[in-house]
Each structure stands twice: as structure tokens, then as C-alpha cells.
C-alpha positions as a LaTeX table, in Angstrom:
\begin{tabular}{lrrr}
\hline
Residue & $x$ (\AA) & $y$ (\AA) & $z$ (\AA) \\
\hline
Unk1 & $-214.46$ & 95.38 & $-39.76$ \\
Unk2 & $-212.22$ & 97.12 & $-36.86$ \\
Unk3 & $-208.63$ & 98.51 & $-37.12$ \\
Unk4 & $-207.48$ & 97.73 & $-33.37$ \\
Unk5 & $-204.82$ & 96.87 & $-30.96$ \\
Unk6 & $-204.84$ & 93.41 & $-29.70$ \\
Unk7 & $-202.98$ & 92.47 & $-26.85$ \\
Unk8 & $-201.13$ & 88.99 & $-26.26$ \\
Unk9 & $-202.62$ & 86.77 & $-23.49$ \\
Unk10 & $-200.64$ & 83.63 & $-24.59$ \\
Unk11 & $-197.82$ & 82.41 & $-26.97$ \\
Unk12 & $-197.11$ & 78.60 & $-26.94$ \\
Unk13 & $-195.48$ & 76.37 & $-29.31$ \\
Unk14 & $-197.64$ & 73.38 & $-30.72$ \\
Unk15 & $-195.93$ & 71.55 & $-33.15$ \\
Unk16 & $-192.72$ & 71.88 & $-35.48$ \\
Unk17 & $-192.84$ & 75.24 & $-36.79$ \\
Unk18 & $-196.11$ & 76.30 & $-35.51$ \\
Unk19 & $-197.42$ & 78.21 & $-32.56$ \\
Unk20 & $-200.73$ & 79.53 & $-31.27$ \\
Unk21 & $-201.59$ & 83.11 & $-29.98$ \\
Unk22 & $-204.28$ & 83.85 & $-27.91$ \\
Unk23 & $-205.35$ & 87.60 & $-28.32$ \\
Unk24 & $-207.43$ & 90.04 & $-26.30$ \\
Unk25 & $-209.49$ & 91.94 & $-28.41$ \\
Unk26 & $-212.94$ & 92.17 & $-27.83$ \\
Unk27 & $-214.41$ & 93.27 & $-30.85$ \\
Unk28 & $-212.74$ & 91.17 & $-33.04$ \\
Unk29 & $-213.80$ & 88.09 & $-30.66$ \\
Unk30 & $-217.45$ & 89.02 & $-30.62$ \\
Unk31 & $-217.68$ & 89.74 & $-34.48$ \\
Unk32 & $-215.84$ & 86.90 & $-36.17$ \\
Unk33 & $-217.30$ & 83.76 & $-37.81$ \\
Unk34 & $-215.79$ & 80.50 & $-39.04$ \\
Unk35 & $-213.62$ & 80.94 & $-42.13$ \\
Unk36 & $-212.83$ & 84.94 & $-41.55$ \\
Unk37 & $-209.34$ & 86.07 & $-40.79$ \\
Unk38 & $-207.39$ & 89.21 & $-39.71$ \\
Unk39 & $-204.75$ & 90.98 & $-41.14$ \\
Unk40 & $-201.80$ & 91.58 & $-38.64$ \\
Unk41 & $-199.03$ & 94.08 & $-38.55$ \\
Unk42 & $-195.62$ & 92.65 & $-37.99$ \\
Unk43 & $-193.65$ & 95.45 & $-36.61$ \\
Unk44 & $-193.83$ & 98.89 & $-36.21$ \\
Unk45 & $-191.66$ & 99.96 & $-38.53$ \\
Unk46 & $-191.86$ & 99.30 & $-42.57$ \\
Unk47 & $-190.02$ & 96.02 & $-42.70$ \\
Unk48 & $-192.22$ & 94.21 & $-43.39$ \\
Unk49 & $-194.12$ & 96.53 & $-45.11$ \\
Unk50 & $-196.98$ & 94.68 & $-45.44$ \\
Unk51 & $-199.42$ & 92.91 & $-43.11$ \\
Unk52 & $-200.40$ & 89.18 & $-42.74$ \\
Unk53 & $-203.41$ & 87.35 & $-43.00$ \\
Unk54 & $-204.38$ & 84.67 & $-40.84$ \\
Unk55 & $-207.62$ & 82.94 & $-40.02$ \\
Unk56 & $-209.12$ & 82.79 & $-36.69$ \\
Unk57 & $-209.03$ & 79.70 & $-35.16$ \\
Unk58 & $-211.06$ & 80.07 & $-32.40$ \\
Unk59 & $-213.00$ & 82.91 & $-30.73$ \\
Unk60 & $-214.69$ & 83.47 & $-27.23$ \\
Unk61 & $-216.65$ & 86.42 & $-26.93$ \\
Unk62 & $-217.37$ & 86.29 & $-23.65$ \\
Unk63 & $-213.70$ & 86.50 & $-22.45$ \\
Unk64 & $-213.18$ & 88.96 & $-25.77$ \\
Unk65 & $-210.51$ & 86.86 & $-26.57$ \\
Unk66 & $-209.83$ & 85.11 & $-30.28$ \\
Unk67 & $-206.64$ & 82.54 & $-31.20$ \\
Unk68 & $-204.47$ & 82.51 & $-34.22$ \\
Unk69 & $-202.77$ & 79.12 & $-35.37$ \\
Unk70 & $-199.57$ & 79.98 & $-37.21$ \\
Unk71 & $-196.78$ & 78.13 & $-39.13$ \\
Unk72 & $-193.19$ & 79.75 & $-39.24$ \\
Unk73 & $-192.42$ & 79.72 & $-43.02$ \\
Unk74 & $-190.86$ & 83.19 & $-43.84$ \\
Unk75 & $-189.29$ & 86.39 & $-42.18$ \\
Unk76 & $-192.83$ & 87.86 & $-41.38$ \\
Unk77 & $-193.88$ & 84.88 & $-39.24$ \\
Unk78 & $-190.53$ & 84.37 & $-37.83$ \\
Unk79 & $-190.64$ & 88.19 & $-36.67$ \\
Unk80 & $-194.46$ & 87.21 & $-34.84$ \\
Unk81 & $-192.99$ & 84.07 & $-33.15$ \\
Unk82 & $-190.84$ & 86.24 & $-31.41$ \\
Unk83 & $-193.68$ & 88.30 & $-29.82$ \\
Unk84 & $-193.78$ & 88.35 & $-25.95$ \\
Unk85 & $-197.00$ & 87.95 & $-23.47$ \\
Unk86 & $-198.83$ & 91.21 & $-22.88$ \\
Unk87 & $-197.21$ & 93.07 & $-25.80$ \\
Unk88 & $-199.74$ & 94.91 & $-28.06$ \\
Unk89 & $-200.51$ & 93.62 & $-32.10$ \\
Unk90 & $-202.14$ & 95.83 & $-34.69$ \\
Unk91 & $-204.80$ & 93.96 & $-36.06$ \\
Unk92 & $-207.44$ & 94.88 & $-38.82$ \\
Unk93 & $-210.58$ & 92.44 & $-38.96$ \\
Unk94 & $-212.32$ & 90.36 & $-39.12$ \\
Unk95 & $-212.01$ & 90.53 & $-43.05$ \\
Unk96 & $-213.33$ & 88.16 & $-45.33$ \\
Unk97 & $-216.58$ & 85.97 & $-46.12$ \\
Unk98 & $-216.80$ & 82.53 & $-44.10$ \\
Unk99 & $-218.24$ & 78.99 & $-44.64$ \\
Unk100 & $-221.90$ & 78.85 & $-45.11$ \\
Unk101 & $-223.70$ & 75.87 & $-43.54$ \\
Unk102 & $-225.31$ & 73.36 & $-45.42$ \\
Unk103 & $-226.64$ & 69.91 & $-45.07$ \\
Unk104 & $-225.08$ & 67.69 & $-42.28$ \\
Unk105 & $-223.24$ & 65.85 & $-41.30$ \\
Unk106 & $-220.00$ & 68.08 & $-41.86$ \\
Unk107 & $-216.89$ & 66.24 & $-43.17$ \\
Unk108 & $-214.14$ & 68.98 & $-42.35$ \\
Unk109 & $-210.88$ & 68.25 & $-44.28$ \\
Unk110 & $-207.82$ & 69.85 & $-43.11$ \\
Unk111 & $-204.28$ & 69.79 & $-44.62$ \\
Unk112 & $-201.43$ & 71.17 & $-42.08$ \\
Unk113 & $-201.89$ & 74.64 & $-41.11$ \\
Unk114 & $-205.24$ & 75.02 & $-43.29$ \\
Unk115 & $-206.64$ & 73.59 & $-39.58$ \\
Unk116 & $-206.89$ & 77.08 & $-38.21$ \\
Unk117 & $-210.60$ & 78.14 & $-39.78$ \\
Unk118 & $-211.68$ & 74.63 & $-39.48$ \\
Unk119 & $-211.24$ & 74.19 & $-35.86$ \\
Unk120 & $-213.25$ & 77.52 & $-35.46$ \\
Unk121 & $-215.97$ & 76.17 & $-37.77$ \\
Unk122 & $-216.27$ & 72.66 & $-36.10$ \\
Unk123 & $-216.35$ & 74.49 & $-32.54$ \\
Unk124 & $-219.30$ & 76.32 & $-33.94$ \\
Unk125 & $-221.09$ & 73.35 & $-35.56$ \\
Unk126 & $-220.95$ & 71.33 & $-32.65$ \\
Unk127 & $-222.40$ & 74.18 & $-30.45$ \\
Unk128 & $-225.19$ & 73.93 & $-32.86$ \\
Unk129 & $-225.30$ & 70.21 & $-32.30$ \\
Unk130 & $-224.38$ & 68.99 & $-35.76$ \\
Unk131 & $-222.56$ & 65.93 & $-36.46$ \\
Unk132 & $-218.71$ & 66.98 & $-37.33$ \\
Unk133 & $-215.93$ & 64.32 & $-38.44$ \\
Unk134 & $-212.64$ & 66.35 & $-39.04$ \\
Unk135 & $-210.07$ & 65.02 & $-41.42$ \\
Unk136 & $-206.69$ & 66.16 & $-40.28$ \\
Unk137 & $-203.43$ & 65.33 & $-42.53$ \\
Unk138 & $-199.81$ & 66.28 & $-42.34$ \\
Unk139 & $-196.41$ & 64.67 & $-43.97$ \\
Unk140 & $-195.61$ & 63.24 & $-40.32$ \\
Unk141 & $-196.46$ & 62.87 & $-36.80$ \\
Unk142 & $-194.10$ & 65.86 & $-35.71$ \\
Unk143 & $-195.98$ & 68.42 & $-37.87$ \\
Unk144 & $-199.19$ & 67.68 & $-36.08$ \\
Unk145 & $-201.10$ & 69.99 & $-34.03$ \\
Unk146 & $-202.83$ & 68.57 & $-30.79$ \\
Unk147 & $-206.12$ & 69.15 & $-32.05$ \\
Unk148 & $-207.77$ & 67.40 & $-28.68$ \\
Unk149 & $-207.07$ & 71.04 & $-27.24$ \\
Unk150 & $-209.26$ & 72.74 & $-29.76$ \\
Unk151 & $-211.69$ & 70.30 & $-30.60$ \\
Unk152 & $-215.13$ & 69.42 & $-28.75$ \\
Unk153 & $-215.46$ & 65.62 & $-27.76$ \\
Unk154 & $-218.31$ & 65.52 & $-30.04$ \\
Unk155 & $-216.09$ & 65.91 & $-33.01$ \\
Unk156 & $-214.93$ & 62.52 & $-34.53$ \\
Unk157 & $-211.31$ & 62.92 & $-35.79$ \\
Unk158 & $-209.59$ & 61.09 & $-38.48$ \\
Unk159 & $-205.87$ & 61.54 & $-38.71$ \\
Unk160 & $-203.51$ & 61.06 & $-41.83$ \\
Unk161 & $-199.86$ & 61.35 & $-42.01$ \\
Unk162 & $-198.16$ & 60.81 & $-45.41$ \\
Unk163 & $-195.28$ & 58.68 & $-43.86$ \\
Unk164 & $-197.83$ & 56.45 & $-41.82$ \\
Unk165 & $-196.31$ & 57.56 & $-38.73$ \\
Unk166 & $-199.84$ & 58.63 & $-36.94$ \\
Unk167 & $-203.23$ & 57.57 & $-38.26$ \\
Unk168 & $-204.10$ & 56.61 & $-41.92$ \\
Unk169 & $-201.00$ & 55.91 & $-44.16$ \\
Unk170 & $-201.40$ & 58.49 & $-46.85$ \\
Unk171 & $-202.74$ & 61.50 & $-47.96$ \\
Unk172 & $-205.86$ & 62.66 & $-45.92$ \\
Unk173 & $-207.78$ & 62.84 & $-49.33$ \\
Unk174 & $-207.31$ & 59.06 & $-49.59$ \\
Unk175 & $-208.74$ & 58.57 & $-46.23$ \\
Unk176 & $-211.64$ & 60.72 & $-47.09$ \\
Unk177 & $-212.10$ & 58.50 & $-50.12$ \\
Unk178 & $-211.81$ & 55.36 & $-48.36$ \\
Unk179 & $-214.73$ & 56.23 & $-46.09$ \\
Unk180 & $-216.80$ & 57.86 & $-48.77$ \\
Unk181 & $-216.57$ & 54.55 & $-50.85$ \\
Unk182 & $-217.42$ & 52.45 & $-47.48$ \\
Unk183 & $-220.72$ & 54.28 & $-47.48$ \\
Unk184 & $-219.86$ & 57.15 & $-44.68$ \\
Unk185 & $-221.48$ & 59.81 & $-46.95$ \\
Unk186 & $-221.16$ & 63.66 & $-45.65$ \\
Unk187 & $-224.06$ & 66.15 & $-46.25$ \\
Unk188 & $-221.42$ & 68.99 & $-47.19$ \\
Unk189 & $-217.59$ & 68.93 & $-47.13$ \\
Unk190 & $-215.49$ & 72.13 & $-45.67$ \\
Unk191 & $-211.80$ & 72.05 & $-46.67$ \\
Unk192 & $-208.75$ & 74.06 & $-46.14$ \\
Unk193 & $-205.17$ & 73.09 & $-46.89$ \\
Unk194 & $-202.38$ & 73.08 & $-49.84$ \\
Unk195 & $-203.29$ & 73.57 & $-53.23$ \\
Unk196 & $-202.38$ & 70.02 & $-54.18$ \\
Unk197 & $-204.96$ & 68.90 & $-51.49$ \\
Unk198 & $-207.86$ & 71.06 & $-52.97$ \\
Unk199 & $-207.08$ & 69.84 & $-56.32$ \\
Unk200 & $-207.53$ & 66.24 & $-55.59$ \\
Unk201 & $-210.45$ & 67.00 & $-53.49$ \\
Unk202 & $-211.96$ & 68.93 & $-56.67$ \\
Unk203 & $-210.91$ & 65.47 & $-58.83$ \\
Unk204 & $-212.39$ & 63.16 & $-56.53$ \\
Unk205 & $-215.70$ & 65.28 & $-56.09$ \\
Unk206 & $-216.30$ & 64.66 & $-59.79$ \\
Unk207 & $-217.53$ & 60.99 & $-58.54$ \\
Unk208 & $-218.63$ & 61.79 & $-55.29$ \\
Unk209 & $-220.96$ & 64.90 & $-56.29$ \\
Unk210 & $-220.96$ & 66.47 & $-52.73$ \\
Unk211 & $-221.56$ & 70.18 & $-52.02$ \\
Unk212 & $-217.86$ & 71.28 & $-51.10$ \\
Unk213 & $-216.40$ & 74.69 & $-49.82$ \\
Unk214 & $-212.69$ & 75.57 & $-50.18$ \\
Unk215 & $-211.73$ & 78.25 & $-48.24$ \\
Unk216 & $-208.38$ & 79.53 & $-50.34$ \\
Unk217 & $-205.00$ & 81.16 & $-49.28$ \\
Unk218 & $-203.61$ & 84.06 & $-51.67$ \\
Unk219 & $-200.99$ & 86.46 & $-51.24$ \\
Unk220 & $-202.54$ & 89.78 & $-49.93$ \\
Unk221 & $-201.45$ & 93.36 & $-49.70$ \\
Unk222 & $-204.62$ & 95.72 & $-48.57$ \\
Unk223 & $-206.69$ & 92.67 & $-47.48$ \\
Unk224 & $-209.89$ & 95.32 & $-48.01$ \\
Unk225 & $-210.45$ & 94.23 & $-51.97$ \\
Unk226 & $-209.02$ & 97.65 & $-53.07$ \\
Unk227 & $-205.78$ & 96.37 & $-54.55$ \\
Unk228 & $-207.37$ & 93.73 & $-56.50$ \\
Unk229 & $-204.26$ & 91.58 & $-56.12$ \\
Unk230 & $-206.18$ & 88.52 & $-54.62$ \\
Unk231 & $-208.66$ & 87.84 & $-57.16$ \\
Unk232 & $-209.51$ & 84.32 & $-58.58$ \\
Unk233 & $-211.34$ & 83.07 & $-61.61$ \\
Unk234 & $-214.87$ & 82.26 & $-60.60$ \\
Unk235 & $-217.29$ & 80.34 & $-62.72$ \\
Unk236 & $-220.37$ & 81.88 & $-63.33$ \\
Unk237 & $-223.77$ & 80.89 & $-64.84$ \\
Unk238 & $-224.18$ & 80.47 & $-68.80$ \\
Unk239 & $-220.30$ & 79.62 & $-68.73$ \\
Unk240 & $-219.32$ & 83.29 & $-67.72$ \\
Unk241 & $-215.72$ & 83.84 & $-65.62$ \\
Unk242 & $-216.03$ & 86.56 & $-62.83$ \\
Unk243 & $-212.86$ & 87.66 & $-60.93$ \\
Unk244 & $-213.57$ & 87.64 & $-57.37$ \\
Unk245 & $-211.47$ & 88.81 & $-54.20$ \\
Unk246 & $-209.99$ & 86.21 & $-51.87$ \\
Unk247 & $-210.06$ & 89.08 & $-49.29$ \\
Unk248 & $-213.43$ & 90.19 & $-49.79$ \\
Unk249 & $-215.91$ & 87.79 & $-51.57$ \\
Unk250 & $-213.74$ & 85.21 & $-50.07$ \\
Unk251 & $-211.65$ & 83.27 & $-48.62$ \\
Unk252 & $-214.30$ & 80.75 & $-48.77$ \\
Unk253 & $-215.96$ & 79.68 & $-52.12$ \\
Unk254 & $-217.93$ & 76.87 & $-53.57$ \\
Unk255 & $-215.29$ & 74.23 & $-54.54$ \\
Unk256 & $-216.85$ & 73.82 & $-58.26$ \\
Unk257 & $-216.89$ & 77.37 & $-59.01$ \\
Unk258 & $-213.35$ & 77.74 & $-58.85$ \\
Unk259 & $-212.05$ & 77.39 & $-61.93$ \\
Unk260 & $-208.40$ & 76.87 & $-61.12$ \\
Unk261 & $-208.78$ & 73.57 & $-59.18$ \\
Unk262 & $-211.34$ & 72.13 & $-61.66$ \\
Unk263 & $-208.79$ & 72.95 & $-64.77$ \\
Unk264 & $-205.89$ & 71.47 & $-63.17$ \\
Unk265 & $-208.03$ & 68.34 & $-62.09$ \\
Unk266 & $-209.26$ & 67.41 & $-65.53$ \\
Unk267 & $-205.65$ & 68.37 & $-67.04$ \\
\hline
\end{tabular}
């Protein structure tokens, strides 16, 4: 973990209310792994007071550059959207525990801005010659990020939009369920996206029974584990419940251990 200053190499709008930042910072670019994040200070003053967490969407150690994929949803991200090229950005990272490789083939399931950590994962797995399918769901085509600029050519992409304007018509979880029912079965599923999407994946996996990892999103204050504000319930052995921090032990957890999603899926 480094407290350091990155410099904005490039800023680009890529979809409705969505932009990317390419940041020059050699230590973070060299040490981050898929699923980890950086905690970014949004202004030099105290408004907003707290940093914001953003998943690393790509990293190039040779160039000393890492990339963030950001959705403008509040005052903090609106401030960040106004940053200019060559400006400094105060960053803490890389933070958290990322994805743990399992059995191939890998199915990556992204909902909206949840694509960010999975893009980094897809790039890393492809460099290891692992088979990857990338399921990407949004509400409409206007909200879609052009993933071809991020994904290696060897990654098979399956698109889904809830309004049917691009690819599969319906939720991305339904597209995945369709393929699994047709016998296209993964060795491992990694997912990141809205709570409703993760909850549905947990419900479906009661039938599929496929090893699955979730990257969780929680509000964070310190992002180093000290404040305990991002703790989630995790089921341990013998029915014991433990509280683990999304910023430290996560954000990636084995899906079947996350009490929240399985409790809601069965209710």
C-alpha cells in the first residue's frame, strides 16, 4: 500500500455518465492485482471530506500506468470528472484482496460499472492463456462502455441489455442461466455489479453449484480496516458468523459465504 500522487495521463468519456482516467504512478501500477482498488482524494480541501474507492480496471507495469473506470453518480465523482490532464491526484493503494484463480474456464459477470475489476481480471487471465467469457449487462445500449478497447481478442463477450437495445434482451443473469442450461458450463464464476444482480446469481447458483466469487461494494471511510465501517457478515465453518471488512479482507469474497445475498435470495 502506497500513499502517493498519480498524474492524469488521459481522461475520456466512454458512455453516458461514465469516463476513464489513465494515471501515471509506477508503484501502484506495478503492485496491483485484479480486484484491488485505490482510495482517491477528490479535492485539496475538506469538501468532500472522505476519499472515494475505485477498482483498478487495467494496469501496465512497464508503462507505470493504471486505469480507472468511473461512473458519475454524486458530488464526489462529479468533482473528479472535472479533473484535467496532467493534474495530480492523491491516491492510496493498492488496497484490498482480489480474485483468487480457480478452475477454468472462467465466466466473468459484470453489471454496469461493475465491469471495472473484471476487465483487469480478464486481461490477466488472458495473458495466462486461460479461457474467458465476459458477460456484460446494462439497462440500455447508451450506458454501455465499449469493452473492445479493454478486452483481449481471445475473450468471448456476451452482451445483455434490459431494454433489448443490444445483445441478449433481459438481465445479464438470464443470459448466463440460458448458456449454463444449454451445457456451456464454467469452472468458476467471478462477478461484480449491483446488489440485485449478485442476489440473483446467489439464487441461481443454488441450482448450478459452481464456485463463485463476488466483488462487493460498500461505503468506506478509511479503506484500511481501522474504522470497521464496511464490515459484512460472512458464514464460517460450524455455522459461525464472522464480520470481515470489505476494504481489507475483501472486496472479493467466496459468494456462498456472504450471508446477505444468500439470506435475501432464499427469502
